[in-house]
C-alpha positions in Angstrom: 217.5 230.1 222.0 215.0 229.9 224.8 215.1 233.7 225.3 214.5 234.2 221.6 211.6 231.8 221.7 210.1 233.6 224.7 210.4 236.9 222.8 208.8 235.4 219.7 205.8 234.2 221.8 205.5 237.5 223.6 205.5 239.3 220.2 202.5 237.0 219.3 200.7 238.3 222.4 201.0 235.2 224.5 201.0 235.9 228.2 203.8 235.1 230.7 201.4 232.6 232.2 201.7 230.6 229.0 205.3 231.3 228.2 206.9 230.5 231.5 205.5 227.0 231.9 206.6 226.3 228.3 210.2 227.4 229.2 210.1 225.3 232.4 209.1 222.2 230.3 212.0 222.8 228.0 214.3 223.0 231.0 213.0 219.7 232.3 213.4 218.1 228.9 217.0 219.5 228.6 217.8 218.1 232.1 216.2 214.8 231.2 218.3 214.4 228.0 221.5 216.0 229.3 221.7 217.5 225.8 221.5 220.9 224.3 218.5 221.6 222.0 220.6 221.4 218.8 221.5 217.8 219.9 218.0 216.6 220.5 216.6 213.7 218.4 213.0 212.5 218.1 213.9 209.5 220.2 214.8 211.9 223.1 211.3 213.3 223.0 209.7 209.9 222.9 211.9 208.7 225.9 210.9 211.9 227.8 207.2 211.3 227.3 207.5 207.6 228.1 209.3 208.5 231.3 206.6 211.0 232.3 203.9 208.5 231.5 205.4 205.8 233.8 206.2 205.6 237.5 204.2 206.4 240.6 202.6 209.6 239.2 202.2 209.2 235.5 201.0 212.2 233.6 197.7 212.1 231.7 197.5 211.5 228.0 196.3 215.1 227.4 199.2 216.5 229.4 201.7 214.3 227.4 200.2 215.6 224.2 200.4 219.2 225.3 204.1 218.7 226.2 204.7 217.2 222.8 203.1 220.3 221.2 205.3 222.6 223.2 208.5 220.8 222.3 207.4 220.8 218.7 206.7 224.5 218.7 210.2 225.2 220.1 211.8 222.9 217.5 209.9 224.7 214.7 211.2 228.0 216.0 214.8 226.6 215.9 214.3 225.4 212.4 212.8 228.6 211.1 215.4 230.1 208.9 214.4 233.6 209.8 216.0 233.1 213.2 219.3 231.7 212.0 219.7 228.9 214.6 220.4 226.2 212.1 223.3 228.1 210.6 224.6 229.4 214.0 224.6 225.9 215.5 226.3 224.5 212.4 229.0 227.1 212.6 229.6 226.9 216.3 229.1 223.2 217.1 229.2 221.4 213.8 225.6 220.2 214.5 222.2 221.7 213.7 218.8 221.3 215.2 
């Protein structure tokens, strides 16, 4: 999924300097939730942002918003019927993003 999304972004002429940090953020989010992308729920994203906005080194509001946008872009990719992830996940795991 993440490789496909990286290819999609590259095909839209985004640079590696944009794509790689986005992929790292998705990895952090996946590690935080302990879930695969097709298992994510909106509450997971909210908990992730709340977690990052608290503690000794909270992220700034602008950073939190940019993280939300990246996660939203990835989920939009997963839900885009042209890529077939909804059907693939439903067939393989009985769940869909």
